[in-house]
N, C-alpha and C positions, 0 to 999 in steps of 0.2 A: 314394683318399687325397687329403685336402685340402692345398692349398699354404698355407704359413705364411710370413709375412714377419717377419723379426727385425731389430732395429736395435741398434747399439752406440753409446754416447754418448762423445764425445771430450772433453767439458767438463762441469763442474758446472752451468754455465748451461743447457746444452741439456737435461740431465736434469731440472733443476728446472722449466724452462719446459714440458717435455712432461708432467710430473706435474701441474702446475697446469692444463694443457690437458685432461688426462684427467679431472680432478676437476671441471671446470667444468660439464659436463652434470648431474652429481649435485648440484652446488650450486644449479643453476637448477631442475632438474626434481624433484630429491629422490630418495630411495630409500625403499622401504616400511619402515615402522618400527612399533614397538609403539604401541598406542593409549592409552597412559597419559595421564590427564588431570591437568594441574596448573592453573595460573592462566591458561592460554591459552584464547582463545575460538575455537571452530570456527564454521562458517558458520551452522548453526541457532542457536547461542548469540548471535551478532551480530544475526541477524534478530529473535530474541526480545527482546533488549535494546532494539533500535530501536523495536519495537512498543510496549514498555512506556514508553519515553521520549517517544514522539510525543504532542504536544499535540493533533494532529488526531485520533488514535485515542481520546483521552480525550473530546474533544468528540463524536466519533461515538457513543461509548457513552452519553453524555448525551442525544444526539438520539434514540437508540433507546429510552431510558427515557421521554423526553417523548412519543414516538409511542405507547408502550404505555399511558401514563397517559391520553392523549387517547382511545385506543380504549376503555379502561375507562369513561371519562366518557360516551362515546357509548352504550355498552351500558347505562349507568345510566338513560338516557332511556326505556328500556322499562318501568321500574318507576315506581310512583306517587311523587309528590313530597309530602313532609309538611312542615307548618309548625305551630309552637306559638306562641300569642299570649297575652299577659297584659295586663289593663287594670284600672286602678283610677281611679274618678271620685269626687270628694267635692265636695259643694255645700253652702254655708252660706247659708241664707236671711236676709232682713232681720231676722226675729224670732229669729235664732240657732238655727234648726233645722239640725242637721247630718245631711245625707243622704249615704250612701255606697253605692257599687256596685262589686263585685269581679267580674271575669270572667276565666275561663281557658278556652281553646279550642284544639282540635287540628283542623287542616284537611288534607285529602288531595285530590290531583288525579291522575287516571289517564288519559293519552291512549289512545284506542282506535282512532283513524283520523286519518291525516294525508296520505293519498295515497301512502304508502310512502316519504316523505321521511326518516323516522327510520332505516328499514332501509338506505336508500341512504347516508345519512351514516355509519352504522356500518360498512358495507362499505368506504366510502372511507377511514375511519380504519384499518381493517385493511390496506388497500393501502398507506397511508402508513407503517404499521409494517413491512411487507415491504420497501418502498423504503429505509427507514432501515437495515434489516438488510443489504440488498444494497450500499448505499453503504459501510457499515462493512467488509464483506468485500472490496469492491474497494479501499478505502483500505488495508486490511491487506496485500493483495498488492502494491500500489504501494510501500508502505513496505518490504516484504521485498525488492523489486527494488532500491530505493535503498540498502538495507543491503548487499545483495549487490554492488552497484556499488562501494560504499566498500571492501568486503572485497577485491574483485578489484583495485581500484586500489592498495591497499596491497601485495597480492601482486606486482603488476607492478612497483611501486617497488622492492621487495626484489630481484626478479630483475634489474632494470636496474642496481641498485647492485652486485650480485654480478658482473655482466658487467664493469662498469667497474673494480672492484677486481681482477678477474683480469687485466685488461689492464695495470693498474698493476704487478701482481706480475711479469708478463713483461717490461714495459719497464724496470722497476727492475733486474732481472737482466741485461737486455741493456745497460743503461747502465753497470752495474758492470763487465761484461766489456769494453765498448768503452773505458772509462776506462783499463783496464790495457793494452789494445791501442794506445790513442793514446799512452800514455807510452812504449811500446816502438817507436813509429813504424810500427805495422802498418796503421793507418788514418789518413786525413787529418783535419785539424781540422774541415773542413766536414762530413765524415761523423759525427764525434763530436757536433758542434753539432746536427745534424739528429736524432740519436738522443736527445739531451738535450731538444730541443724537443718531440719526440713524447711523451716521458715527462711533460713539463710539461702537455701537452694532456690526457693521460690523467688526471693529478691534477686538472685543472680539471673534467673530466667527472665524476670522483668527487664533487667538491663540488656540482656541479649535481644529481647523483642523490641526494645527501644532502638537498638542499632539497626535491626531489620527494618523498622519503620522509617528510619532516616535514609537507608539505602533505597527503599521503595519510593520515597518522596523524591530523592535525587533522580531516579529513573524517570519519574513523571516530569520533573523540571526539564531534563534533557530532551524528552520526547515532544514537549509542547513549547519549549522556549520560555516558560514562565520564570520570573525572577523569584527566588525563595522568599524575599522580603514581602512580596505581594501575594504569596500563596496563602489562601485561607482554608484550603481543604477541598474535598470532593463530596458530592452528595452520595453518601454510602448506599449501596444496594440493600434492599430489604429482601435478603435471600430466602427468608422463611416464607414470604408471600410471593416470591417470583415463580411464575408458572413455566414448567418445562413440558412441552407437548410431545406426543408420540409422533414419529416419522411415519406418516401414512403411506408414502410412496413405496412401491415395490423396488427391489434392487434394479430391475430392468428399466423402470421408469426413471430412477435416479441416474442410472448410467446414461440413458438417452439424453436427459437434461444436461448432464456434464459434457457429453460429446458435442452437443449443439452450442454450448456456451463457454466451454473452457478456453481461456485465452491462448493456451499453447496449441489447441486444435485450430482455433481461428487464425493464429499466427502461421501455423504450418500450412493451412489452406491458402492463405494469402501469399506465403513464401513460394508455395508450389506454383501458383498462378503467375507470380512475378518471374520465377525461374523459367517458366515456359516462354514468357514474353522475351526475356533476355536471350534465351536459346534461339528463338526465331530471328532476333536481330542479328545474331552471329551467323545464322544460316543464310540470311538475305544479304550477306556482306557483298556479294558480287553484283547485286542489282544496282543500276545507275541512279544517280540523282539528277533531276532535270529542274532547271530554274529559269524563269523569265526575268529579263533585266530591262530597265528603262532609265533614261537620263534626260535631264533638261537643264540648260544653263545659258548664260550670257557671257560674251567676251567683248572686249574693246580696248582701245588704246587709252581711253580716259575713264575716269570714274564718275558716275556709275556706268558700267558697260552696257551697250545697247544692242549688240548683234546676238540674235538667238541661235541656239543649236540644240538639237535633240537626237535621240536615237533609241532603237529597240533591238533586243537581241535575245538569244537563248543560250544557256550554258548546259553542257553535259559533263558529268563527273563519273569516272569509272574507277573501281577498285579491284585489284587482283594482284596476285603474286607479291603481296606485301608492299605494293606501290600504288600510286594514285595518278590518273591521267585526267586532265581537265581541258575541255575544248569549248570555245564559244564562237558564235557567229552573230553579227549585228548589222543593222542598217542605220546610217548616220546622215543627218542633214544639218547644214550650217549656213551662215550668212543669210538668215531669213528664208531659207528654203531654196536658195539659188544654187547650193552645192550639195551633191549627194555622193554617198560612198558606201561600200560594203567592206566590213572588216571581219577577219577571222584570226584565230590564234589558239595556241594550245600550250600546255605545260605538263611535264612528266616529272613527278617526284618519285625517285627510286628508293625503295626499301625504307619508306617512311612510316610503315605500319607493321613493325616486326612483332608486336604483341598480340596480333589478332588470334593466332592459334591458342595461345595461353588463355585468352579471354574465353574462347570457345570451350576449352577444357574445364575452366573454373565454373562456367555456367552449367555444363553437363554434371559436374560434381554437385552443385547446389540443387539441381533438379532431382537427382537421385536421393540426396539427403532429405529434401522436403517430402518426397514420396515415402521414404522409410519412416520419417517422424510421424506422419499421419497413420501409417500402418501400426506402429508401436503404440500410439495413443489409443487407437481403437481397441487394442487388446488389453492395455493396462488399466484404462479408465473404468470399464465395467467391473473388473476385479477389485479395484480400489473402492468403487462405490459400494459393492457388496460388503467389503470389510468394514468400511466406515459405518454403514447402516447397522451391521451386527454389533459393532463396538458401541455405537450410541445406545442401542437397546440394552446392552449390558451395563452401561454406565447409569442409565435411568433406573434399572433394577437395583444396581449397587447403591444409588442414592436413596431409594426407598428403604433398603435394608439398613443403611447408615442412620436414617431418621428413626427407624424402630429401635436400633441399637442405642442411639443417644437417649431416647425416651426411657428405655429399660435401665440404662446405666444411671440416669438421673434419679429414677425411683429407687434403685438399689442403693445408690449413694445416700439418698435421703434417709432410708431405713437404717443403713449402717452408721450414719451420724447419730441417730437416736440410740442405737445399740451401744455405740462407743460412749455416749454420755451416761448410759446406765451401767457401764462397766461390763457389758456382755461380750465385747470383742476387744482384742488388744490394739495398741497404737499401730503396730505393723500392719494388721489387717485393715485398719481404717485408712492408712496411707496408701496401701495397694488399691483400695477401692476408689480413693480420690484420684489416683493416677489413671486408673481405667476410665473414670468419668471425664477427666481432662482430655485424654486421648480420643475418646468417642466424640466429644464436642469439637475438638480440633479436626478430626477426620471428617465430620459432617460439614463444617465450614469450608474445608479444602475441597471436598467433593462438589459442593454447591457452586463455588466460584470456579473450580476447575471445569465443570460442565459448561459454564458460560463460555469459557475459552475454547473448549472442545468444539462447540457448535460453530463458533467463528472460524476455527481452523478447518473444520470439515467443509464449510462453505468455500473457504479459500482454496483448499486442495481440489475441490471439484470445479473450481473456476466460476463459482457463483458469487454474486454480490452479497455483502454482509446482510444478514436477516432475510435472504431470499427464500429460505425454506420455512420461515415463520414458525420456528420451533420454540421461541423464547418470548415471554412477556415480562419485561423488567418492571420492578417496583422499587421505589426509593424510600429511605427513611425521610423524616421531615428535615428540612434545612436547619431548623433550630437544633434538633438532636445531633445531626452530623457536625454542626459547627461547635457544639459543646464538647464533643469528643475530640475534635482536632485542636480546639483551644487548650484542652487539657493535655493532650499527648504531644503536640508539637512543641510545647514549652517545657516539656520534661527534660 
């Protein structure tokens, strides 16, 4: 048979104070409620609004579209290029003879060999497209973390204000009781003034927590783009019933997961691959470019022209010594096939490619940098994974101790409240115990909400998507309860 302790209350003050004390954990931690949805935002809703509002996310989407267009443009280089030209010449001789010539022509050029540079450039454009996508996903996770930070900040502000208001409720009752006792001569003026001063300090703390709540709400407005006039509050987390799971992975498994998924590792690998392609392009600088050419057109002295002409050719382009040499040979037919001819020509552009060597050096530098980045990440990520795993275990243990400490402090304060009512302890001892109780409850609330943020930050540092480790199962207060708190606090 279990022992049970019962208390009888000798005054209304003691009964009300104890009732407020018993209600405080529910006010801070909440109680499970129905999940009806009103105008309040839950955590996924805040994260979604933050992503929609972020200018950086909009720019990231534009960057992805730009990378896609560039890849399509590079792919277009595999196909022939076409051009259409139209020309009209009219000549009036001294004896007023009017000679006219009309010409319409379609030309095509198809590269057939360039040392693989076109393929390498296309592969580089696909890498750039993947890099833009990865940057967008990393930015999305960073924005989600910032939104979660603003959400938890508002949650903590509400908890702190609740604690401060509970202290005001108790000190107000104590001040009312002390006023009557002072009038009856049961306590000294010094004791009464001390109680009044403590009550004023509690009121000042409430004002400070109100300002903190306003700042936290402003941070949420900025993160989500919400208008303050339309903000009704958030669905407060029920931290008392939120589950924090143990991290079952070993440090080596966590490090391997981070190395496989971390955006910086993926970026470094892609950058290394891209740098190698760029390096090959500069190495193949001296290889020629070969293109087939064709043209077809009509000429005549009247419009529309009726005389057909066509031709086929081949073009060779060589690069070297910072210059470019172009040579082409073609076969032409005109006047309906009655006239044939062979043409050849060339052009030498001297010193038109003076930046080739600097490009080669820049690509060599990028290649070395990408290799070093991968080596450094392979060394630092396992170390960071082990540190984060150990820190998470310590925080879980610290949370359990904080819960025990808060429970012990609550019972001790409850007992000291009775002892003070009976005159067994002094006012100073009672105030000290109340302060310890407030600090323990505040510490518990901060550790619970802080652990929610720590998990998100740990996943972000390891390059994992939010909730990838599945360490957290969030629960919320009822929408009605949350709305009542915000209706009360936001109007204060």
